Backbone as CSV, one residue per row, in Angstrom:
resi,resn,N_x,N_y,N_z,CA_x,CA_y,CA_z,C_x,C_y,C_z
1,UNK,331.646,-57.336,165.036,330.281,-57.342,164.542,330.113,-56.322,163.415
2,UNK,330.735,-55.148,163.610,330.635,-54.089,162.619,331.275,-54.531,161.302
3,UNK,332.434,-55.214,161.409,333.123,-55.707,160.212,332.274,-56.742,159.488
4,UNK,331.591,-57.572,160.243,330.744,-58.605,159.651,329.567,-57.972,158.910
5,UNK,328.957,-56.950,159.468,327.849,-56.256,158.807,328.328,-55.602,157.515
6,UNK,329.517,-55.001,157.595,330.081,-54.350,156.412,330.383,-55.385,155.324
7,UNK,330.959,-56.516,155.725,331.265,-57.593,154.777,329.984,-58.130,154.147
8,UNK,328.945,-58.281,154.952,327.654,-58.756,154.431,327.051,-57.742,153.456
9,UNK,327.182,-56.468,153.782,326.647,-55.421,152.900,327.381,-55.423,151.559
10,UNK,328.720,-55.571,151.598,329.508,-55.620,150.363,329.128,-56.852,149.552
11,UNK,329.018,-57.995,150.229,328.631,-59.235,149.550,327.249,-59.109,148.912
12,UNK,326.321,-58.516,149.621,324.978,-58.313,149.088,324.996,-57.394,147.871
13,UNK,325.794,-56.339,147.919,325.903,-55.413,146.779,326.481,-56.119,145.563
14,UNK,327.535,-56.912,145.770,328.152,-57.652,144.658,327.160,-58.645,144.071
15,UNK,326.450,-59.357,144.915,325.443,-60.311,144.449,324.337,-59.621,143.668
16,UNK,323.876,-58.474,144.140,322.811,-57.735,143.455,323.245,-57.302,142.064
17,UNK,324.471,-56.751,141.970,324.996,-56.324,140.664,325.127,-57.528,139.745
18,UNK,325.610,-58.641,140.277,325.780,-59.859,139.488,324.442,-60.369,138.953
19,UNK,323.435,-60.405,139.814,322.107,-60.856,139.380,321.506,-59.907,138.362
20,UNK,321.675,-58.610,138.574,321.142,-57.612,137.650,321.814,-57.743,136.284
21,UNK,323.128,-57.922,136.277,323.865,-58.081,135.024,323.398,-59.318,134.276
22,UNK,323.229,-60.433,134.992,322.793,-61.656,134.310,321.352,-61.536,133.825
23,UNK,320.528,-60.771,134.531,319.144,-60.575,134.069,319.122,-59.814,132.751
24,UNK,319.964,-58.758,132.653,320.005,-57.999,131.406,320.610,-58.829,130.281
25,UNK,321.623,-59.627,130.586,322.236,-60.482,129.562,321.217,-61.484,129.045
26,UNK,320.325,-61.953,129.929,319.298,-62.908,129.527,318.342,-62.337,128.497
27,UNK,318.114,-61.018,128.548,317.238,-60.384,127.572,317.850,-60.409,126.177
28,UNK,319.165,-60.470,126.115,319.867,-60.471,124.832,319.983,-61.868,124.231
29,UNK,319.737,-62.901,125.016,319.894,-64.267,124.542,318.567,-64.792,123.978
30,UNK,318.627,-65.220,122.731,317.460,-65.821,122.084,317.832,-67.264,121.758
31,UNK,316.966,-68.196,122.134,317.235,-69.602,121.842,316.034,-70.241,121.155
32,UNK,316.319,-71.241,120.379,315.303,-72.071,119.752,315.567,-73.479,120.236
33,UNK,314.575,-74.085,120.878,314.753,-75.388,121.507,314.785,-76.531,120.508
34,UNK,314.393,-76.272,119.290,314.358,-77.325,118.284,314.615,-76.718,116.908
35,UNK,315.127,-77.519,116.013,315.236,-77.161,114.599,314.376,-78.175,113.852
36,UNK,313.444,-77.683,113.050,312.558,-78.576,112.303,312.759,-78.359,110.809
37,UNK,312.650,-79.441,110.062,312.798,-79.361,108.616,311.634,-78.629,107.974
38,UNK,311.904,-78.026,106.832,310.871,-77.329,106.074,310.124,-78.344,105.214
39,UNK,308.827,-78.469,105.432,308.045,-79.439,104.662,307.269,-78.793,103.523
40,UNK,307.383,-77.469,103.399,306.694,-76.774,102.317,307.691,-76.424,101.219
41,UNK,307.244,-76.372,100.006,308.168,-76.089,98.905,307.649,-75.004,97.971
42,UNK,306.633,-74.287,98.373,306.053,-73.243,97.537,306.780,-71.927,97.758
43,UNK,306.972,-71.167,96.688,307.574,-69.846,96.830,306.717,-68.927,97.693
44,UNK,305.445,-69.306,97.917,304.583,-68.555,98.824,305.058,-68.692,100.267
45,UNK,305.949,-69.654,100.527,306.450,-69.895,101.873,307.805,-69.242,102.118
46,UNK,308.123,-68.230,101.335,309.361,-67.479,101.558,309.311,-66.839,102.939
47,UNK,310.445,-66.782,103.601,310.560,-66.148,104.914,311.497,-64.961,104.756
48,UNK,310.982,-63.781,104.966,311.802,-62.587,104.815,312.404,-62.467,103.425
49,UNK,311.680,-62.957,102.428,312.168,-62.913,101.052,313.084,-64.061,100.677
50,UNK,313.384,-64.953,101.615,314.249,-66.107,101.356,313.374,-67.280,100.947
51,UNK,313.635,-67.814,99.767,312.817,-68.916,99.247,313.121,-70.224,99.964
52,UNK,312.111,-71.109,100.075,312.345,-72.426,100.670,313.024,-73.351,99.666
53,UNK,313.549,-74.454,100.179,314.093,-75.486,99.301,312.991,-76.035,98.406
54,UNK,313.372,-76.791,97.400,312.396,-77.281,96.424,311.869,-78.668,96.751
55,UNK,312.343,-79.256,97.850,311.892,-80.573,98.308,311.738,-80.509,99.821
56,UNK,310.782,-81.237,100.400,310.645,-81.226,101.864,311.881,-81.798,102.566
57,UNK,312.168,-81.276,103.762,313.274,-81.717,104.597,312.754,-82.084,105.979
58,UNK,313.476,-82.947,106.680,313.130,-83.272,108.067,314.406,-83.299,108.898
59,UNK,314.251,-83.267,110.212,315.377,-83.346,111.133,315.033,-84.306,112.260
60,UNK,316.054,-84.768,112.976,315.811,-85.568,114.170,316.048,-84.759,115.440
61,UNK,316.851,-83.692,115.325,317.160,-82.870,116.493,317.814,-81.573,116.027
62,UNK,317.732,-80.579,116.851,318.457,-79.346,116.574,318.175,-78.302,117.624
63,UNK,319.031,-77.281,117.654,318.833,-76.139,118.542,319.712,-75.005,118.026
64,UNK,319.369,-73.802,118.441,320.152,-72.628,118.041,320.062,-71.583,119.134
65,UNK,321.095,-70.742,119.213,321.056,-69.618,120.146,321.841,-68.453,119.558
66,UNK,321.361,-67.247,119.873,321.999,-66.016,119.417,322.016,-65.038,120.585
67,UNK,323.188,-64.453,120.826,323.288,-63.362,121.785,323.258,-62.076,120.965
68,UNK,322.176,-61.336,121.081,321.984,-60.130,120.274,322.979,-59.029,120.608
69,UNK,323.510,-59.031,121.838,324.439,-57.990,122.259,325.862,-58.235,121.762
70,UNK,326.230,-59.507,121.616,327.613,-59.822,121.234,327.738,-60.385,119.824
71,UNK,326.621,-60.837,119.243,326.673,-61.471,117.928,327.073,-62.927,117.981
72,UNK,327.256,-63.466,119.187,327.616,-64.882,119.342,326.443,-65.742,118.884
73,UNK,326.720,-66.738,118.061,325.672,-67.605,117.520,326.167,-69.044,117.501
74,UNK,325.256,-69.957,117.785,325.576,-71.371,117.635,324.327,-72.103,117.170
75,UNK,324.560,-73.136,116.394,323.461,-74.021,116.047,323.993,-75.431,115.881
76,UNK,323.092,-76.365,116.072,323.390,-77.778,115.950,322.160,-78.406,115.310
77,UNK,322.356,-79.157,114.262,321.233,-79.851,113.631,321.675,-81.274,113.318
78,UNK,320.797,-82.212,113.609,321.061,-83.622,113.351,319.963,-84.193,112.458
79,UNK,320.378,-85.060,111.546,319.416,-85.751,110.692,318.688,-84.837,109.729
80,UNK,319.335,-83.782,109.253,318.720,-82.867,108.288,318.829,-83.516,106.908
81,UNK,317.727,-84.146,106.494,317.717,-84.917,105.247,316.434,-84.654,104.465
82,UNK,316.488,-84.994,103.195,315.298,-84.852,102.346,314.194,-85.782,102.829
83,UNK,312.976,-85.328,102.642,311.807,-86.074,103.075,310.864,-86.230,101.885
84,UNK,311.376,-86.798,100.817,310.591,-87.009,99.610,311.512,-87.184,98.417
85,UNK,311.023,-87.797,97.393,311.806,-88.014,96.183,312.727,-89.214,96.294
86,UNK,313.510,-89.430,95.251,314.381,-90.601,95.190,315.567,-90.551,96.138
87,UNK,315.860,-89.398,96.709,316.985,-89.272,97.637,316.523,-89.149,99.088
88,UNK,315.291,-89.549,99.380,314.752,-89.474,100.738,315.732,-90.086,101.737
89,UNK,315.903,-89.397,102.868,316.774,-89.897,103.924,318.228,-89.493,103.774
90,UNK,318.548,-88.693,102.755,319.924,-88.218,102.547,319.897,-86.705,102.316
91,UNK,321.052,-86.040,102.457,321.118,-84.626,102.090,321.259,-84.420,100.579
92,UNK,321.420,-85.501,99.801,321.473,-85.485,98.336,322.307,-84.342,97.748
93,UNK,323.586,-84.313,98.087,324.474,-83.326,97.484,324.577,-82.011,98.224
94,UNK,323.684,-81.743,99.149,323.826,-80.549,99.982,324.883,-80.896,101.025
95,UNK,326.054,-80.265,100.910,327.148,-80.608,101.823,327.587,-79.427,102.690
96,UNK,326.855,-78.315,102.606,327.116,-77.136,103.434,325.799,-76.489,103.833
97,UNK,325.762,-75.990,105.051,324.618,-75.186,105.486,325.146,-73.973,106.241
98,UNK,324.289,-72.988,106.392,324.591,-71.805,107.179,323.341,-71.420,107.956
99,UNK,323.534,-70.701,109.039,322.414,-70.246,109.854,322.155,-68.771,109.613
100,UNK,320.881,-68.401,109.547,320.523,-66.992,109.359,319.544,-66.547,110.431
101,UNK,319.847,-65.424,111.046,318.937,-64.750,111.961,318.246,-63.667,111.160
102,UNK,316.918,-63.656,111.200,316.151,-62.609,110.528,315.457,-61.785,111.604
103,UNK,315.719,-60.501,111.582,315.088,-59.569,112.518,314.039,-58.762,111.761
104,UNK,312.872,-58.607,112.357,311.781,-57.822,111.762,311.378,-58.372,110.388
105,UNK,311.232,-59.687,110.300,310.928,-60.349,109.021,309.749,-59.711,108.306
106,UNK,309.946,-59.413,107.022,308.892,-58.870,106.182,308.636,-57.380,106.358
107,UNK,309.345,-56.745,107.272,309.163,-55.315,107.520,310.178,-54.514,106.705
108,UNK,309.925,-53.229,106.481,310.883,-52.409,105.724,312.281,-52.368,106.357
109,UNK,312.361,-52.515,107.687,313.664,-52.467,108.359,314.230,-53.864,108.632
110,UNK,313.751,-54.863,107.903,314.225,-56.237,108.069,315.744,-56.307,107.894
111,UNK,316.378,-57.096,108.755,317.819,-57.343,108.609,318.071,-58.842,108.713
112,UNK,319.072,-59.304,107.971,319.430,-60.718,107.962,320.915,-60.830,108.289
113,UNK,321.233,-61.700,109.246,322.609,-61.973,109.647,322.869,-63.444,109.373
114,UNK,323.938,-63.754,108.657,324.194,-65.135,108.244,325.589,-65.576,108.672
115,UNK,325.673,-66.808,109.168,326.948,-67.376,109.585,327.770,-67.789,108.373
116,UNK,329.007,-68.112,108.631,329.818,-68.759,107.610,329.254,-70.164,107.379
117,UNK,329.445,-70.739,106.191,328.957,-72.100,105.950,329.772,-73.130,106.739
118,UNK,329.080,-74.202,107.123,329.734,-75.340,107.787,329.348,-76.610,107.052
119,UNK,330.173,-77.648,107.171,329.857,-78.905,106.484,328.578,-79.547,107.015
120,UNK,327.816,-80.133,106.110,326.673,-80.987,106.439,327.101,-82.382,106.021
121,UNK,327.213,-83.299,106.992,327.725,-84.622,106.645,326.645,-85.486,105.985
122,UNK,327.014,-86.668,105.568,326.113,-87.556,104.828,324.905,-88.001,105.654
123,UNK,324.980,-87.861,106.980,323.846,-88.215,107.848,322.987,-87.002,108.181
124,UNK,323.365,-85.827,107.641,322.582,-84.618,107.864,322.915,-83.889,109.143
125,UNK,324.151,-84.030,109.631,324.559,-83.385,110.874,325.468,-82.195,110.586
126,UNK,325.237,-81.100,111.308,326.070,-79.899,111.171,326.074,-79.139,112.489
127,UNK,327.200,-78.488,112.768,327.358,-77.676,113.977,328.078,-76.384,113.620
128,UNK,327.673,-75.316,114.267,328.361,-74.027,114.109,328.434,-73.346,115.460
129,UNK,329.578,-72.737,115.742,329.737,-71.897,116.917,330.687,-70.770,116.525
130,UNK,330.235,-69.541,116.656,331.053,-68.399,116.266,330.280,-67.112,116.464
131,UNK,330.555,-66.138,115.611,329.861,-64.858,115.697,329.448,-64.395,114.309
132,UNK,328.416,-63.567,114.287,328.043,-62.894,113.048,329.067,-61.795,112.797
133,UNK,329.244,-61.407,111.551,330.180,-60.329,111.208,329.724,-58.997,111.798
134,UNK,328.409,-58.828,111.928,327.821,-57.609,112.489,326.974,-58.001,113.692
135,UNK,327.019,-57.207,114.750,326.222,-57.501,115.940,324.769,-57.112,115.679
136,UNK,323.828,-58.042,115.897,322.419,-57.754,115.618,321.827,-56.609,116.436
137,UNK,322.134,-56.504,117.732,321.534,-55.453,118.559,320.058,-55.712,118.779
138,UNK,319.219,-54.748,118.451,317.778,-54.901,118.624,317.228,-55.797,117.526
139,UNK,316.370,-56.730,117.916,315.823,-57.676,116.941,314.407,-58.036,117.355
140,UNK,313.437,-57.511,116.639,312.044,-57.813,116.925,311.635,-59.071,116.160
141,UNK,310.895,-59.940,116.822,310.423,-61.197,116.246,311.554,-61.963,115.550
142,UNK,312.616,-62.328,116.288,313.739,-63.027,115.661,313.350,-64.410,115.144
143,UNK,313.767,-64.698,113.925,313.558,-66.010,113.303,314.926,-66.586,112.985
144,UNK,315.048,-67.903,113.022,316.322,-68.545,112.698,316.083,-69.601,111.626
145,UNK,316.877,-69.520,110.561,316.758,-70.472,109.458,318.072,-71.205,109.244
146,UNK,317.978,-72.458,108.820,319.122,-73.196,108.296,318.970,-73.151,106.783
147,UNK,320.040,-72.722,106.121,319.987,-72.512,104.671,321.055,-73.336,103.958
148,UNK,320.794,-73.649,102.714,321.763,-74.354,101.890,322.964,-73.434,101.677
149,UNK,324.165,-73.991,101.816,325.391,-73.214,101.674,325.629,-72.751,100.250
150,UNK,326.613,-71.886,100.071,326.852,-71.241,98.779,327.505,-72.123,97.712
151,UNK,327.879,-73.356,98.057,328.586,-74.170,97.069,327.662,-75.006,96.180
152,UNK,326.362,-74.778,96.264,325.417,-75.535,95.444,324.623,-74.557,94.577
153,UNK,325.168,-74.199,93.412,324.485,-73.228,92.550,323.053,-73.663,92.245
154,UNK,322.195,-72.707,92.144,320.791,-72.992,91.832,319.938,-73.167,93.068
155,UNK,320.518,-73.705,94.140,319.754,-73.915,95.372,320.342,-73.136,96.537
156,UNK,321.511,-72.538,96.327,322.180,-71.910,97.468,321.318,-70.819,98.079
157,UNK,321.437,-70.737,99.385,320.745,-69.740,100.200,319.264,-70.044,100.439
158,UNK,318.714,-71.091,99.858,317.319,-71.443,100.164,317.246,-71.999,101.583
159,UNK,316.132,-71.763,102.262,316.006,-72.272,103.627,315.397,-73.664,103.610
160,UNK,315.956,-74.538,104.486,315.505,-75.926,104.515,315.099,-76.373,105.925
161,UNK,315.342,-75.531,106.921,314.923,-75.831,108.300,314.808,-74.517,109.048
162,UNK,314.067,-74.563,110.145,313.828,-73.351,110.933,313.867,-73.643,112.409
163,UNK,314.224,-72.622,113.178,314.180,-72.736,114.624,312.735,-72.740,115.113
164,UNK,312.456,-73.586,116.096,311.107,-73.677,116.661,311.196,-73.596,118.188
165,UNK,310.115,-73.210,118.809,310.002,-73.063,120.264,311.050,-72.075,120.758
166,UNK,310.842,-70.815,120.410,311.767,-69.730,120.757,311.548,-69.267,122.193
167,UNK,312.660,-68.976,122.861,312.611,-68.283,124.151,313.518,-67.064,124.037
168,UNK,313.131,-65.998,124.681,313.887,-64.745,124.603,313.467,-63.970,123.385
169,UNK,314.053,-62.815,123.224,313.701,-61.953,122.095,312.366,-61.283,122.318
170,UNK,312.036,-60.384,121.416,310.787,-59.625,121.541,309.733,-60.144,120.601
C-alpha cells in the first residue's frame, strides 16, 4: 500500500510538472486561424511601415503560427490571388511570398521578423515551416503578414495578406 501511495505521488508530481510546462508553452504560441487577402491599396494602410500591395488580393484559406520562445513559424495560404484588374484570379507574376511577424506595430520598439521566401504557385498556394533567424521572445500585439518575395523588384516586401482571428499573444 505504501509503495502504491508513493507511486501515485510520483505520478501526480510528473503530471503536474507536465501540465505546468505545457501551460507556459501555450503562452508562447500565437496562431492565426485564417489568412485573408488585403483589399486596400492605399499607402495609408501601411502596417508597421510596410506598404500594402497596389492591387486587392483575396484568399480561400490560410493559417499561421509562431512560437515566440523558439522562433518556430509556419504558414499556409491557399488561393492567394489578385482580386481586381485584368489578372483577377491569378498571382500575376508574384511567384514568391514570405511571412512576417510584427511585434509592437507602430511603436518605437517595433520589431519585424521575416521568413525565407517560398514559392507561390499559379493557383496562389504557398507553405512555409521553419524558424526565424532571431527568436522573437516578448511580442506585444503580434501581427502576421504575407508579403511579396524579394524577386519582384518594385513590389517586393509589400504586404498582400494578413493573419486574422488571433489566439495567444498579448
